[in-house]
N, CA, C and O atoms as CSV, one atom per row, in Angstrom:
chain,resi,resn,atom,element,x,y,z
A,1,MET,N,N,-12.845,7.854,-3.543
A,1,MET,CA,C,-12.743,8.059,-2.123
A,1,MET,C,C,-13.503,6.946,-1.420
A,1,MET,O,O,-14.569,6.522,-1.868
A,2,LEU,N,N,-12.960,6.498,-0.352
A,2,LEU,CA,C,-13.599,5.458,0.442
A,2,LEU,C,C,-13.677,5.936,1.880
A,2,LEU,O,O,-12.668,6.316,2.475
A,3,VAL,N,N,-14.864,5.916,2.428
A,3,VAL,CA,C,-15.072,6.300,3.824
A,3,VAL,C,C,-15.634,5.086,4.545
A,3,VAL,O,O,-16.674,4.552,4.158
A,4,LEU,N,N,-14.951,4.655,5.584
A,4,LEU,CA,C,-15.416,3.522,6.382
A,4,LEU,C,C,-15.840,4.025,7.744
A,4,LEU,O,O,-15.099,4.745,8.412
A,5,GLU,N,N,-17.021,3.646,8.145
A,5,GLU,CA,C,-17.478,3.957,9.494
A,5,GLU,C,C,-17.538,2.649,10.267
A,5,GLU,O,O,-18.339,1.766,9.959
A,6,LEU,N,N,-16.692,2.539,11.261
A,6,LEU,CA,C,-16.632,1.333,12.079
A,6,LEU,C,C,-17.221,1.662,13.437
A,6,LEU,O,O,-16.648,2.447,14.194
A,7,SER,N,N,-18.354,1.069,13.747
A,7,SER,CA,C,-19.052,1.411,14.985
A,7,SER,C,C,-18.239,1.083,16.232
A,7,SER,O,O,-18.412,1.723,17.269
A,8,GLU,N,N,-17.362,0.102,16.141
A,8,GLU,CA,C,-16.570,-0.295,17.307
A,8,GLU,C,C,-15.341,0.583,17.491
A,8,GLU,O,O,-14.699,0.530,18.540
A,9,ALA,N,N,-14.998,1.399,16.479
A,9,ALA,CA,C,-13.753,2.164,16.512
A,9,ALA,C,C,-13.978,3.570,17.050
A,9,ALA,O,O,-15.057,4.147,16.919
A,10,GLU,N,N,-12.924,4.098,17.659
A,10,GLU,CA,C,-12.938,5.476,18.127
A,10,GLU,C,C,-11.923,6.251,17.305
A,10,GLU,O,O,-10.890,5.708,16.914
A,11,GLY,N,N,-12.214,7.515,17.044
A,11,GLY,CA,C,-11.278,8.350,16.308
A,11,GLY,C,C,-11.417,8.173,14.807
A,11,GLY,O,O,-12.213,7.370,14.321
A,12,GLU,N,N,-10.613,8.953,14.086
A,12,GLU,CA,C,-10.632,8.884,12.639
A,12,GLU,C,C,-9.256,9.239,12.112
A,12,GLU,O,O,-8.490,9.939,12.773
A,13,CYS,N,N,-8.943,8.749,10.909
A,13,CYS,CA,C,-7.664,9.051,10.290
A,13,CYS,C,C,-7.770,8.846,8.785
A,13,CYS,O,O,-8.697,8.202,8.294
A,14,LEU,N,N,-6.806,9.402,8.067
A,14,LEU,CA,C,-6.700,9.199,6.626
A,14,LEU,C,C,-5.510,8.293,6.377
A,14,LEU,O,O,-4.460,8.449,7.001
A,15,ILE,N,N,-5.674,7.340,5.459
A,15,ILE,CA,C,-4.582,6.438,5.097
A,15,ILE,C,C,-4.532,6.334,3.576
A,15,ILE,O,O,-5.531,6.612,2.913
A,16,PRO,N,N,-3.391,5.938,3.006
A,16,PRO,CA,C,-3.260,5.834,1.549
A,16,PRO,C,C,-4.027,4.618,1.013
A,16,PRO,O,O,-3.576,3.482,1.157
A,17,HIS,N,N,-5.189,4.865,0.393
A,17,HIS,CA,C,-6.055,3.748,0.016
A,17,HIS,C,C,-5.436,2.841,-1.038
A,17,HIS,O,O,-5.691,1.637,-1.015
A,18,HIS,N,N,-4.630,3.369,-1.967
A,18,HIS,CA,C,-4.033,2.499,-2.984
A,18,HIS,C,C,-3.113,1.463,-2.331
A,18,HIS,O,O,-3.144,0.285,-2.686
A,19,SER,N,N,-2.304,1.908,-1.384
A,19,SER,CA,C,-1.389,0.992,-0.694
A,19,SER,C,C,-2.150,-0.060,0.099
A,19,SER,O,O,-1.779,-1.234,0.101
A,20,VAL,N,N,-3.213,0.364,0.770
A,20,VAL,CA,C,-4.012,-0.573,1.566
A,20,VAL,C,C,-4.674,-1.606,0.656
A,20,VAL,O,O,-4.677,-2.797,0.968
A,21,LEU,N,N,-5.235,-1.156,-0.466
A,21,LEU,CA,C,-5.885,-2.089,-1.390
A,21,LEU,C,C,-4.899,-3.096,-1.961
A,21,LEU,O,O,-5.250,-4.259,-2.157
A,22,GLU,N,N,-3.668,-2.666,-2.232
A,22,GLU,CA,C,-2.653,-3.591,-2.737
A,22,GLU,C,C,-2.385,-4.708,-1.727
A,22,GLU,O,O,-2.255,-5.872,-2.107
A,23,VAL,N,N,-2.303,-4.358,-0.456
A,23,VAL,CA,C,-2.067,-5.364,0.583
A,23,VAL,C,C,-3.289,-6.261,0.752
A,23,VAL,O,O,-3.150,-7.478,0.879
A,24,LEU,N,N,-4.490,-5.668,0.754
A,24,LEU,CA,C,-5.709,-6.448,0.991
A,24,LEU,C,C,-5.978,-7.473,-0.106
A,24,LEU,O,O,-6.714,-8.435,0.117
A,25,LYS,N,N,-5.393,-7.281,-1.287
A,25,LYS,CA,C,-5.554,-8.275,-2.359
A,25,LYS,C,C,-5.014,-9.641,-1.933
A,25,LYS,O,O,-5.469,-10.679,-2.413
A,26,TYR,N,N,-4.043,-9.621,-1.028
A,26,TYR,CA,C,-3.384,-10.863,-0.631
A,26,TYR,C,C,-3.873,-11.415,0.706
A,26,TYR,O,O,-3.351,-12.418,1.192
A,27,VAL,N,N,-4.869,-10.768,1.298
A,27,VAL,CA,C,-5.440,-11.261,2.555
A,27,VAL,C,C,-6.596,-12.197,2.207
A,27,VAL,O,O,-7.546,-11.776,1.546
A,28,PRO,N,N,-6.532,-13.466,2.642
A,28,PRO,CA,C,-7.636,-14.387,2.343
A,28,PRO,C,C,-8.958,-13.861,2.897
A,28,PRO,O,O,-9.000,-13.281,3.982
A,29,GLY,N,N,-10.031,-14.070,2.143
A,29,GLY,CA,C,-11.343,-13.553,2.514
A,29,GLY,C,C,-11.895,-14.099,3.812
A,29,GLY,O,O,-12.748,-13.467,4.436
A,30,HIS,N,N,-11.427,-15.258,4.229
A,30,HIS,CA,C,-11.953,-15.863,5.456
A,30,HIS,C,C,-11.160,-15.457,6.704
A,30,HIS,O,O,-11.496,-15.875,7.812
A,31,GLU,N,N,-10.123,-14.654,6.531
A,31,GLU,CA,C,-9.286,-14.235,7.660
A,31,GLU,C,C,-9.938,-13.088,8.431
A,31,GLU,O,O,-10.614,-12.243,7.842
A,32,LEU,N,N,-9.736,-13.061,9.731
A,32,LEU,CA,C,-10.177,-11.949,10.568
A,32,LEU,C,C,-9.145,-10.836,10.427
A,32,LEU,O,O,-7.953,-11.069,10.628
A,33,LEU,N,N,-9.586,-9.647,10.090
A,33,LEU,CA,C,-8.696,-8.504,9.917
A,33,LEU,C,C,-8.837,-7.597,11.132
A,33,LEU,O,O,-9.929,-7.114,11.432
A,34,SER,N,N,-7.732,-7.368,11.827
A,34,SER,CA,C,-7.729,-6.473,12.991
A,34,SER,C,C,-7.171,-5.123,12.572
A,34,SER,O,O,-6.200,-5.049,11.819
A,35,ILE,N,N,-7.788,-4.058,13.064
A,35,ILE,CA,C,-7.349,-2.699,12.761
A,35,ILE,C,C,-7.047,-2.008,14.081
A,35,ILE,O,O,-7.914,-1.910,14.949
A,36,GLU,N,N,-5.806,-1.524,14.233
A,36,GLU,CA,C,-5.413,-0.811,15.445
A,36,GLU,C,C,-4.831,0.535,15.054
A,36,GLU,O,O,-3.972,0.625,14.178
A,37,GLN,N,N,-5.313,1.583,15.718
A,37,GLN,CA,C,-4.857,2.935,15.406
A,37,GLN,C,C,-4.134,3.531,16.595
A,37,GLN,O,O,-4.609,3.455,17.728
A,38,SER,N,N,-2.977,4.128,16.329
A,38,SER,CA,C,-2.298,4.939,17.338
A,38,SER,C,C,-2.356,6.382,16.826
A,38,SER,O,O,-3.023,6.659,15.828
A,39,LYS,N,N,-1.666,7.294,17.501
A,39,LYS,CA,C,-1.738,8.699,17.071
A,39,LYS,C,C,-1.184,8.908,15.664
A,39,LYS,O,O,-1.701,9.734,14.912
A,40,LYS,N,N,-0.146,8.175,15.309
A,40,LYS,CA,C,0.521,8.441,14.037
A,40,LYS,C,C,0.487,7.288,13.050
A,40,LYS,O,O,1.030,7.408,11.952
A,41,SER,N,N,-0.134,6.177,13.409
A,41,SER,CA,C,-0.149,5.055,12.467
A,41,SER,C,C,-1.411,4.210,12.609
A,41,SER,O,O,-2.138,4.285,13.599
A,42,LEU,N,N,-1.631,3.416,11.593
A,42,LEU,CA,C,-2.738,2.472,11.583
A,42,LEU,C,C,-2.150,1.124,11.186
A,42,LEU,O,O,-1.432,1.023,10.192
A,43,GLU,N,N,-2.456,0.091,11.965
A,43,GLU,CA,C,-1.918,-1.228,11.672
A,43,GLU,C,C,-3.046,-2.190,11.345
A,43,GLU,O,O,-4.025,-2.293,12.084
A,44,LEU,N,N,-2.899,-2.893,10.231
A,44,LEU,CA,C,-3.806,-3.965,9.846
A,44,LEU,C,C,-3.079,-5.268,10.103
A,44,LEU,O,O,-1.921,-5.418,9.713
A,45,SER,N,N,-3.740,-6.215,10.754
A,45,SER,CA,C,-3.103,-7.511,10.986
A,45,SER,C,C,-4.114,-8.624,10.775
A,45,SER,O,O,-5.306,-8.465,11.037
A,46,TRP,N,N,-3.615,-9.746,10.298
A,46,TRP,CA,C,-4.419,-10.933,10.046
A,46,TRP,C,C,-3.535,-12.136,10.307
A,46,TRP,O,O,-2.346,-11.977,10.582
A,47,GLY,N,N,-4.083,-13.320,10.227
A,47,GLY,CA,C,-3.353,-14.534,10.569
A,47,GLY,C,C,-2.031,-14.693,9.844
A,47,GLY,O,O,-1.079,-15.227,10.414
A,48,GLY,N,N,-1.949,-14.239,8.595
A,48,GLY,CA,C,-0.749,-14.435,7.789
A,48,GLY,C,C,0.189,-13.249,7.723
A,48,GLY,O,O,1.212,-13.330,7.042
A,49,GLY,N,N,-0.112,-12.149,8.399
A,49,GLY,CA,C,0.790,-11.011,8.327
A,49,GLY,C,C,0.199,-9.745,8.894
A,49,GLY,O,O,-0.858,-9.744,9.524
A,50,LYS,N,N,0.923,-8.653,8.647
A,50,LYS,CA,C,0.442,-7.355,9.103
A,50,LYS,C,C,1.052,-6.267,8.232
A,50,LYS,O,O,2.065,-6.477,7.565
A,51,ALA,N,N,0.421,-5.108,8.251
A,51,ALA,CA,C,0.908,-3.954,7.503
A,51,ALA,C,C,0.631,-2.709,8.334
A,51,ALA,O,O,-0.372,-2.637,9.044
A,52,SER,N,N,1.522,-1.733,8.242
A,52,SER,CA,C,1.381,-0.505,9.012
A,52,SER,C,C,1.441,0.691,8.066
A,52,SER,O,O,2.215,0.693,7.108
A,53,TYR,N,N,0.622,1.707,8.338
A,53,TYR,CA,C,0.535,2.892,7.492
A,53,TYR,C,C,0.575,4.139,8.351
A,53,TYR,O,O,0.077,4.148,9.477
A,54,ASP,N,N,1.174,5.199,7.810
A,54,ASP,CA,C,1.122,6.490,8.487
A,54,ASP,C,C,-0.320,6.969,8.476
A,54,ASP,O,O,-0.980,6.932,7.438
A,55,ALA,N,N,-0.807,7.414,9.615
A,55,ALA,CA,C,-2.175,7.918,9.730
A,55,ALA,C,C,-2.136,9.441,9.751
A,55,ALA,O,O,-1.392,10.043,10.525
A,56,ILE,N,N,-2.939,10.051,8.897
A,56,ILE,CA,C,-2.983,11.507,8.791
A,56,ILE,C,C,-4.240,12.011,9.488
A,56,ILE,O,O,-5.317,11.434,9.337
A,57,ASP,N,N,-4.097,13.083,10.246
A,57,ASP,CA,C,-5.248,13.685,10.921
A,57,ASP,C,C,-6.140,14.359,9.878
A,57,ASP,O,O,-5.670,15.228,9.144
A,58,PRO,N,N,-7.411,13.979,9.797
A,58,PRO,CA,C,-8.300,14.537,8.768
A,58,PRO,C,C,-8.776,15.961,9.037
A,58,PRO,O,O,-9.479,16.536,8.206
A,59,LYS,N,N,-8.409,16.539,10.175
A,59,LYS,CA,C,-8.904,17.880,10.509
A,59,LYS,C,C,-8.459,18.948,9.508
A,59,LYS,O,O,-9.121,19.978,9.379
A,60,GLY,N,N,-7.364,18.726,8.807
A,60,GLY,CA,C,-6.875,19.690,7.832
A,60,GLY,C,C,-7.499,19.529,6.456
A,60,GLY,O,O,-7.102,20.219,5.516
A,61,TYR,N,N,-8.459,18.639,6.320
A,61,TYR,CA,C,-9.092,18.362,5.034
A,61,TYR,C,C,-10.574,18.725,5.083
A,61,TYR,O,O,-11.166,18.779,6.161
A,62,PRO,N,N,-11.177,18.976,3.911
A,62,PRO,CA,C,-12.618,19.284,3.904
A,62,PRO,C,C,-13.440,18.115,4.438
A,62,PRO,O,O,-13.054,16.955,4.295
A,63,VAL,N,N,-14.566,18.430,5.048
A,63,VAL,CA,C,-15.473,17.410,5.570
A,63,VAL,C,C,-16.149,16.708,4.390
A,63,VAL,O,O,-16.586,17.358,3.441
A,64,VAL,N,N,-16.230,15.395,4.457
A,64,VAL,CA,C,-16.906,14.621,3.416
A,64,VAL,C,C,-18.406,14.804,3.605
A,64,VAL,O,O,-18.933,14.525,4.681
A,65,PRO,N,N,-19.103,15.275,2.561
A,65,PRO,CA,C,-20.546,15.484,2.717
A,65,PRO,C,C,-21.289,14.169,2.894
A,65,PRO,O,O,-20.916,13.147,2.317
A,66,GLU,N,N,-22.337,14.209,3.694
A,66,GLU,CA,C,-23.146,13.010,3.905
A,66,GLU,C,C,-24.000,12.773,2.665
A,66,GLU,O,O,-24.613,13.698,2.132
A,67,VAL,N,N,-24.031,11.536,2.219
A,67,VAL,CA,C,-24.806,11.178,1.031
A,67,VAL,C,C,-26.111,10.534,1.476
A,67,VAL,O,O,-26.105,9.551,2.217
A,68,LYS,N,N,-27.209,11.082,1.030
A,68,LYS,CA,C,-28.531,10.527,1.337
A,68,LYS,C,C,-28.929,9.583,0.213
A,68,LYS,O,O,-28.845,9.948,-0.960
A,69,ALA,N,N,-29.355,8.391,0.549
A,69,ALA,CA,C,-29.772,7.411,-0.459
A,69,ALA,C,C,-31.077,7.841,-1.107
A,69,ALA,O,O,-32.052,8.152,-0.423
A,70,LYS,N,N,-31.086,7.855,-2.450
A,70,LYS,CA,C,-32.310,8.154,-3.184
A,70,LYS,C,C,-33.069,6.864,-3.468
A,70,LYS,O,O,-34.298,6.848,-3.546
A,71,VAL,N,N,-32.311,5.791,-3.620
A,71,VAL,CA,C,-32.895,4.491,-3.933
A,71,VAL,C,C,-32.262,3.476,-2.994
A,71,VAL,O,O,-31.049,3.496,-2.785
A,72,GLU,N,N,-33.064,2.598,-2.434
A,72,GLU,CA,C,-32.533,1.555,-1.569
A,72,GLU,C,C,-33.006,0.204,-2.059
A,72,GLU,O,O,-34.095,0.082,-2.621
A,73,GLY,N,N,-32.190,-0.804,-1.846
A,73,GLY,CA,C,-32.553,-2.160,-2.218
A,73,GLY,C,C,-31.548,-3.126,-1.628
A,73,GLY,O,O,-30.558,-2.714,-1.023
A,74,GLU,N,N,-31.801,-4.390,-1.801
A,74,GLU,CA,C,-30.894,-5.422,-1.316
A,74,GLU,C,C,-30.446,-6.267,-2.488
A,74,GLU,O,O,-31.194,-6.482,-3.441
A,75,LEU,N,N,-29.210,-6.744,-2.404
A,75,LEU,CA,C,-28.717,-7.636,-3.439
A,75,LEU,C,C,-27.773,-8.643,-2.828
A,75,LEU,O,O,-27.250,-8.449,-1.731
A,76,ASP,N,N,-27.570,-9.704,-3.546
A,76,ASP,CA,C,-26.693,-10.777,-3.096
A,76,ASP,C,C,-25.241,-10.339,-3.303
A,76,ASP,O,O,-24.834,-10.036,-4.424
A,77,GLY,N,N,-24.477,-10.308,-2.234
A,77,GLY,CA,C,-23.093,-9.864,-2.300
A,77,GLY,C,C,-22.231,-10.705,-3.214
A,77,GLY,O,O,-21.352,-10.173,-3.893
A,78,ASP,N,N,-22.462,-12.022,-3.249
A,78,ASP,CA,C,-21.673,-12.892,-4.120
A,78,ASP,C,C,-21.919,-12.564,-5.587
A,78,ASP,O,O,-20.985,-12.580,-6.388
A,79,SER,N,N,-23.168,-12.265,-5.950
A,79,SER,CA,C,-23.492,-11.903,-7.334
A,79,SER,C,C,-22.828,-10.588,-7.712
A,79,SER,O,O,-22.287,-10.452,-8.809
A,80,LEU,N,N,-22.870,-9.621,-6.802
A,80,LEU,CA,C,-22.241,-8.334,-7.075
A,80,LEU,C,C,-20.733,-8.495,-7.210
A,80,LEU,O,O,-20.130,-7.919,-8.116
A,81,LEU,N,N,-20.120,-9.266,-6.328
A,81,LEU,CA,C,-18.682,-9.486,-6.384
A,81,LEU,C,C,-18.284,-10.144,-7.697
A,81,LEU,O,O,-17.299,-9.741,-8.316
A,82,ALA,N,N,-19.041,-11.154,-8.133
A,82,ALA,CA,C,-18.748,-11.821,-9.402
A,82,ALA,C,C,-18.865,-10.842,-10.567
A,82,ALA,O,O,-18.041,-10.865,-11.481
A,83,ALA,N,N,-19.881,-9.985,-10.540
A,83,ALA,CA,C,-20.061,-8.991,-11.607
A,83,ALA,C,C,-18.906,-7.989,-11.610
A,83,ALA,O,O,-18.387,-7.639,-12.670
A,84,LEU,N,N,-18.507,-7.533,-10.427
A,84,LEU,CA,C,-17.393,-6.591,-10.340
A,84,LEU,C,C,-16.108,-7.212,-10.869
A,84,LEU,O,O,-15.362,-6.570,-11.609
A,85,LYS,N,N,-15.849,-8.458,-10.491
A,85,LYS,CA,C,-14.645,-9.144,-10.963
A,85,LYS,C,C,-14.652,-9.311,-12.474
A,85,LYS,O,O,-13.597,-9.269,-13.108
A,86,SER,N,N,-15.837,-9.502,-13.060
A,86,SER,CA,C,-15.907,-9.732,-14.502
A,86,SER,C,C,-15.676,-8.462,-15.318
A,86,SER,O,O,-15.334,-8.558,-16.497
A,87,VAL,N,N,-15.850,-7.276,-14.733
A,87,VAL,CA,C,-15.673,-6.039,-15.502
A,87,VAL,C,C,-14.461,-5.208,-15.081
A,87,VAL,O,O,-13.999,-4.375,-15.862
A,88,VAL,N,N,-13.944,-5.405,-13.896
A,88,VAL,CA,C,-12.876,-4.534,-13.393
A,88,VAL,C,C,-11.608,-4.620,-14.246
A,88,VAL,O,O,-10.861,-3.645,-14.322
A,89,GLY,N,N,-11.354,-5.737,-14.874
A,89,GLY,CA,C,-10.176,-5.877,-15.735
A,89,GLY,C,C,-10.236,-5.018,-16.983
A,89,GLY,O,O,-9.215,-4.819,-17.642
A,90,TYR,N,N,-11.396,-4.512,-17.316
A,90,TYR,CA,C,-11.573,-3.667,-18.495
A,90,TYR,C,C,-11.445,-2.179,-18.170
A,90,TYR,O,O,-11.499,-1.346,-19.075
A,91,CYS,N,N,-11.279,-1.841,-16.915
A,91,CYS,CA,C,-11.138,-0.439,-16.515
A,91,CYS,C,C,-9.737,0.060,-16.863
A,91,CYS,O,O,-8.771,-0.703,-16.848
A,92,SER,N,N,-9.645,1.331,-17.173
A,92,SER,CA,C,-8.369,1.934,-17.526
A,92,SER,C,C,-7.451,2.013,-16.309
A,92,SER,O,O,-7.892,2.297,-15.195
A,93,THR,N,N,-6.173,1.758,-16.544
A,93,THR,CA,C,-5.161,1.957,-15.501
A,93,THR,C,C,-4.263,3.137,-15.863
A,93,THR,O,O,-3.280,3.415,-15.176
A,94,ASP,N,N,-4.610,3.823,-16.946
A,94,ASP,CA,C,-3.851,4.969,-17.432
A,94,ASP,C,C,-4.151,6.192,-16.565
A,94,ASP,O,O,-5.304,6.617,-16.488
A,95,PRO,N,N,-3.133,6.768,-15.910
A,95,PRO,CA,C,-3.386,7.941,-15.072
A,95,PRO,C,C,-3.926,9.139,-15.865
A,95,PRO,O,O,-4.500,10.058,-15.280
A,96,ALA,N,N,-3.748,9.133,-17.181
A,96,ALA,CA,C,-4.272,10.218,-18.017
A,96,ALA,C,C,-5.769,10.071,-18.270
A,96,ALA,O,O,-6.400,10.989,-18.793
A,97,LYS,N,N,-6.348,8.917,-17.900
A,97,LYS,CA,C,-7.782,8.667,-18.100
A,97,LYS,C,C,-8.445,8.280,-16.775
A,97,LYS,O,O,-9.028,7.201,-16.673
A,98,PRO,N,N,-8.363,9.144,-15.765
A,98,PRO,CA,C,-8.905,8.753,-14.457
A,98,PRO,C,C,-10.409,8.500,-14.464
A,98,PRO,O,O,-10.906,7.725,-13.647
A,99,VAL,N,N,-11.137,9.140,-15.373
A,99,VAL,CA,C,-12.589,8.953,-15.412
A,99,VAL,C,C,-12.954,7.526,-15.829
A,99,VAL,O,O,-14.061,7.065,-15.552
A,100,LEU,N,N,-12.035,6.830,-16.490
A,100,LEU,CA,C,-12.287,5.450,-16.910
A,100,LEU,C,C,-11.647,4.440,-15.963
A,100,LEU,O,O,-11.573,3.254,-16.286
A,101,GLY,N,N,-11.191,4.884,-14.820
A,101,GLY,CA,C,-10.495,4.010,-13.887
A,101,GLY,C,C,-11.384,3.317,-12.875
A,101,GLY,O,O,-10.881,2.699,-11.936
A,102,GLY,N,N,-12.690,3.405,-13.042
A,102,GLY,CA,C,-13.601,2.797,-12.073
A,102,GLY,C,C,-14.728,2.052,-12.737
A,102,GLY,O,O,-14.859,2.046,-13.961
A,103,VAL,N,N,-15.534,1.429,-11.919
A,103,VAL,CA,C,-16.691,0.657,-12.375
A,103,VAL,C,C,-17.945,1.502,-12.159
A,103,VAL,O,O,-18.085,2.171,-11.135
A,104,THR,N,N,-18.847,1.464,-13.128
A,104,THR,CA,C,-20.114,2.185,-13.030
A,104,THR,C,C,-21.224,1.224,-12.641
A,104,THR,O,O,-21.331,0.138,-13.211
A,105,LEU,N,N,-22.047,1.609,-11.683
A,105,LEU,CA,C,-23.234,0.847,-11.307
A,105,LEU,C,C,-24.448,1.667,-11.711
A,105,LEU,O,O,-24.628,2.786,-11.230
A,106,SER,N,N,-25.281,1.123,-12.588
A,106,SER,CA,C,-26.503,1.806,-13.022
A,106,SER,C,C,-27.697,1.080,-12.435
A,106,SER,O,O,-27.909,-0.104,-12.700
A,107,LEU,N,N,-28.477,1.797,-11.636
A,107,LEU,CA,C,-29.637,1.215,-10.978
A,107,LEU,C,C,-30.892,1.536,-11.768
A,107,LEU,O,O,-31.047,2.643,-12.283
A,108,GLY,N,N,-31.788,0.561,-11.861
A,108,GLY,CA,C,-33.061,0.750,-12.558
A,108,GLY,C,C,-33.850,-0.543,-12.541
A,108,GLY,O,O,-33.988,-1.179,-11.496
A,109,GLU,N,N,-34.369,-0.933,-13.699
A,109,GLU,CA,C,-35.100,-2.203,-13.806
A,109,GLU,C,C,-34.190,-3.378,-13.464
A,109,GLU,O,O,-34.654,-4.425,-13.011
A,110,SER,N,N,-32.890,-3.194,-13.684
A,110,SER,CA,C,-31.884,-4.180,-13.303
A,110,SER,C,C,-30.648,-3.399,-12.853
A,110,SER,O,O,-30.601,-2.174,-12.973
A,111,LEU,N,N,-29.665,-4.106,-12.343
A,111,LEU,CA,C,-28.411,-3.479,-11.942
A,111,LEU,C,C,-27.398,-3.763,-13.036
A,111,LEU,O,O,-27.113,-4.923,-13.330
A,112,ILE,N,N,-26.850,-2.716,-13.642
A,112,ILE,CA,C,-25.846,-2.886,-14.684
A,112,ILE,C,C,-24.504,-2.466,-14.100
A,112,ILE,O,O,-24.358,-1.361,-13.579
A,113,VAL,N,N,-23.525,-3.364,-14.194
A,113,VAL,CA,C,-22.172,-3.121,-13.719
A,113,VAL,C,C,-21.299,-3.021,-14.964
A,113,VAL,O,O,-21.269,-3.959,-15.761
A,114,ALA,N,N,-20.584,-1.907,-15.155
A,114,ALA,CA,C,-19.816,-1.708,-16.384
A,114,ALA,C,C,-18.452,-1.108,-16.097
A,114,ALA,O,O,-18.270,-0.358,-15.138
A,115,GLY,N,N,-17.494,-1.455,-16.953
A,115,GLY,CA,C,-16.156,-0.895,-16.892
A,115,GLY,C,C,-15.614,-0.766,-18.299
A,115,GLY,O,O,-15.926,-1.594,-19.154
A,116,ALA,N,N,-14.804,0.259,-18.563
A,116,ALA,CA,C,-14.253,0.480,-19.897
A,116,ALA,C,C,-12.906,1.179,-19.787
A,116,ALA,O,O,-12.601,1.812,-18.777
A,117,ASP,N,N,-12.102,1.054,-20.847
A,117,ASP,CA,C,-10.816,1.742,-20.873
A,117,ASP,C,C,-10.683,2.692,-22.057
A,117,ASP,O,O,-9.591,3.203,-22.307
A,118,GLY,N,N,-11.750,2.938,-22.782
A,118,GLY,CA,C,-11.710,3.808,-23.950
A,118,GLY,C,C,-11.640,3.034,-25.248
A,118,GLY,O,O,-11.920,3.586,-26.312
A,119,PHE,N,N,-11.270,1.757,-25.181
A,119,PHE,CA,C,-11.205,0.910,-26.362
A,119,PHE,C,C,-12.158,-0.272,-26.260
A,119,PHE,O,O,-12.738,-0.705,-27.256
A,120,GLN,N,N,-12.310,-0.778,-25.068
A,120,GLN,CA,C,-13.186,-1.929,-24.861
A,120,GLN,C,C,-14.083,-1.684,-23.652
A,120,GLN,O,O,-13.728,-0.966,-22.717
A,121,LEU,N,N,-15.255,-2.306,-23.706
A,121,LEU,CA,C,-16.263,-2.134,-22.665
A,121,LEU,C,C,-16.727,-3.506,-22.218
A,121,LEU,O,O,-16.937,-4.396,-23.042
A,122,ALA,N,N,-16.887,-3.678,-20.915
A,122,ALA,CA,C,-17.461,-4.913,-20.378
A,122,ALA,C,C,-18.614,-4.528,-19.473
A,122,ALA,O,O,-18.528,-3.551,-18.729
A,123,TYR,N,N,-19.683,-5.285,-19.535
A,123,TYR,CA,C,-20.800,-5.029,-18.632
A,123,TYR,C,C,-21.475,-6.330,-18.259
A,123,TYR,O,O,-21.410,-7.325,-18.980
A,124,LYS,N,N,-22.111,-6.290,-17.133
A,124,LYS,CA,C,-22.848,-7.435,-16.605
A,124,LYS,C,C,-24.162,-6.889,-16.069
A,124,LYS,O,O,-24.185,-5.897,-15.341
A,125,THR,N,N,-25.261,-7.552,-16.439
A,125,THR,CA,C,-26.579,-7.145,-15.970
A,125,THR,C,C,-27.048,-8.128,-14.912
A,125,THR,O,O,-27.089,-9.335,-15.151
A,126,LEU,N,N,-27.400,-7.613,-13.746
A,126,LEU,CA,C,-27.910,-8.447,-12.663
A,126,LEU,C,C,-29.413,-8.221,-12.549
A,126,LEU,O,O,-29.864,-7.075,-12.524
A,127,PRO,N,N,-30.190,-9.290,-12.481
A,127,PRO,CA,C,-31.655,-9.155,-12.443
A,127,PRO,C,C,-32.168,-8.728,-11.071
A,127,PRO,O,O,-32.820,-9.500,-10.368
A,128,MET,N,N,-31.862,-7.488,-10.705
A,128,MET,CA,C,-32.292,-6.953,-9.419
A,128,MET,C,C,-32.939,-5.606,-9.669
A,128,MET,O,O,-32.399,-4.796,-10.423
A,129,SER,N,N,-34.050,-5.353,-9.071
A,129,SER,CA,C,-34.769,-4.114,-9.316
A,129,SER,C,C,-34.547,-3.120,-8.188
A,129,SER,O,O,-34.644,-3.466,-7.011
A,130,PHE,N,N,-34.251,-1.892,-8.558
A,130,PHE,CA,C,-34.108,-0.795,-7.612
A,130,PHE,C,C,-35.081,0.299,-8.041
A,130,PHE,O,O,-34.698,1.211,-8.774
A,131,PRO,N,N,-36.320,0.221,-7.601
A,131,PRO,CA,C,-37.315,1.202,-8.054
A,131,PRO,C,C,-37.007,2.603,-7.542
A,131,PRO,O,O,-36.436,2.780,-6.466
A,132,ALA,N,N,-37.392,3.575,-8.325
A,132,ALA,CA,C,-37.147,4.976,-7.956
A,132,ALA,C,C,-38.158,5.445,-6.932
A,132,ALA,O,O,-38.112,6.597,-6.501
């Protein structure tokens, strides 16, 4: 589940995250992404194109509980992105193994980023401390 809070935006909606992620793979990182919401749709637009999605009213769904941070720290986004890219290819894409379909972040003396598909495991250790 992904919850985005945009301070400049008004209202809320649910959109199909898999479809959005597929489109965002092809949006260059340096492009400005505009998000416009109407009552029934959400439109993403950037210099090279646009995509539109049906927007669902979240009132019929359970409220997402607020998560309180137990540990806080700062890290370099480029290092995290490189680590994620190095392990995400090892995650399962099998719908029968949804628990292996994501990346695990383990916080402690260092940050460990890991992904596996049940046969192979990839991990990257980042020298960043997140004390308890």
